[in-house]
C-alpha positions in Angstrom: -35.9 -8.9 16.6 -34.9 -11.5 14.0 -34.9 -9.0 11.2 -32.6 -6.7 13.2 -30.1 -9.5 13.9 -30.1 -10.4 10.2 -29.6 -6.8 9.2 -26.6 -6.5 11.6 -25.1 -9.7 10.4 -25.5 -8.6 6.8 -23.9 -5.2 7.6 -20.9 -6.9 9.3 -20.5 -9.2 6.3 -20.6 -6.3 3.8 -18.1 -4.3 5.9 -15.7 -7.2 6.0 -15.8 -7.4 2.2 -15.0 -3.7 1.9 -12.8 -2.9 4.9 -9.7 -4.5 6.4 -8.2 -3.8 9.8 -4.4 -4.3 9.9 -1.5 -3.6 12.1 1.6 -1.7 11.0 4.8 -3.7 11.4 8.1 -2.0 11.0 9.5 1.6 10.7 9.2 2.2 6.9 6.2 4.5 7.2 7.3 6.7 10.2 6.5 9.4 11.1 3.0 9.0 9.6 2.5 5.4 10.8 4.5 3.7 13.5 5.0 0.0 14.2 2.0 -1.2 16.2 -0.5 1.3 14.8 -3.8 -0.1 13.7 -5.3 1.2 10.4 -8.5 0.7 8.5 -8.1 -0.1 4.8 -10.8 0.3 2.1 -10.4 -2.3 -0.6 -9.6 -0.7 -4.0 -7.1 -1.1 -6.8 -7.3 2.5 -7.8 -5.3 4.5 -5.3 -4.6 8.3 -5.7 -1.3 10.0 -5.5 -0.5 10.7 -1.8 -2.6 7.9 -0.3 -1.1 5.1 1.8 -1.7 1.8 0.0 -1.8 -1.8 1.3 -0.2 -4.1 -1.3 0.9 -7.6 -1.6 4.7 -7.9 -1.3 6.0 -7.7 -4.9 9.3 -9.5 -4.3 11.4 -10.4 -1.3 14.9 -9.0 -1.2 16.2 -12.6 -1.7 14.0 -13.0 -4.8 12.0 -15.7 -3.0 8.2 -15.8 -3.2 6.6 -13.4 -0.7 3.6 -15.6 0.2 0.8 -13.6 1.9 3.0 -10.7 3.2 1.5 -7.2 2.9 3.1 -3.8 2.8 1.9 -0.3 3.6 3.5 2.3 1.3 2.7 5.8 0.0 1.6 6.1 -3.6 3.9 8.7 -5.2 3.0 8.2 -8.9 0.1 6.6 -10.8 -0.4 5.6 -14.4 0.5 8.5 -16.8 2.7 10.4 -14.2 6.3 11.1 -15.1 8.7 10.0 -12.4 10.9 12.9 -11.3 14.7 12.7 -11.8 16.6 12.1 -8.5 13.7 10.3 -6.7 15.8 7.1 -6.5 19.6 7.3 -6.0 20.9 5.1 -7.4 18.3 4.6 -10.1 18.5 0.8 -10.1 15.5 0.2 -12.3 16.0 3.1 -14.7 12.7 4.6 -13.7 13.7 8.3 -13.3 12.0 10.3 -16.1 9.9 7.3 -17.2 6.1 7.4 -17.5 4.2 5.1 -15.2 2.5 2.5 -17.4 -1.3 1.9 -17.4 -2.3 -0.4 -14.5 0.7 0.4 -12.4 1.8 2.7 -9.5 5.0 3.8 -7.8 5.2 3.5 -4.0 7.7 4.7 -1.4 8.0 4.4 2.3 7.9 7.7 4.2 11.1 6.6 6.0 13.3 6.1 2.9 16.3 4.8 4.9 14.4 1.7 6.1 11.9 1.2 3.3 11.8 -1.7 0.7 9.8 0.0 -2.1 9.6 0.8 -5.8 13.2 2.0 -5.7 14.0 -1.7 -5.3 11.3 -3.6 -7.2 10.0 -1.0 -9.7 6.4 -0.5 -10.8 3.6 -2.1 -8.7 0.9 -3.7 -10.9 -2.7 -3.0 -10.0 -3.3 -6.7 -9.2 -0.9 -6.4 -6.2 -2.9 -3.5 -4.6 -5.3 -4.5 -1.8 -6.6 -1.1 -0.7 -5.9 2.3 0.8 -5.7 3.5 4.4 -8.8 5.5 5.3 -8.2 6.0 9.0 -5.8 5.3 11.7 -7.7 3.4 14.5 -5.1 3.3 17.3 -1.5 4.2 18.0 1.0 1.4 18.7 
């Protein structure tokens, strides 16, 4: 019985190091994810194009430090990809046509009208990535 309890405790500890349960807050990922939805995130700093990534807030609109805030955004380009012209109007950071540098990604919210994303703060360094959504657990 003791061995079983230890094994369960070890499994829970290991899962917490690999998986994160988080709640969507805001409309930037609708219709895929709505505010209040709960999602399971696998820790990784190597997302693939099309995945929804959890990342540390690169920069607040005011330029102030973001603290521990996290964002969910869709990965639209990874290192080596060329960014298509017209993806950001206006192209504030001059990224259209650029190649994503090594160790960086480009992220966008699915609901472009309400999303604060790479169109505003540019490339996202790998160090700011926390993980990728692997499953939606509940609807909000």
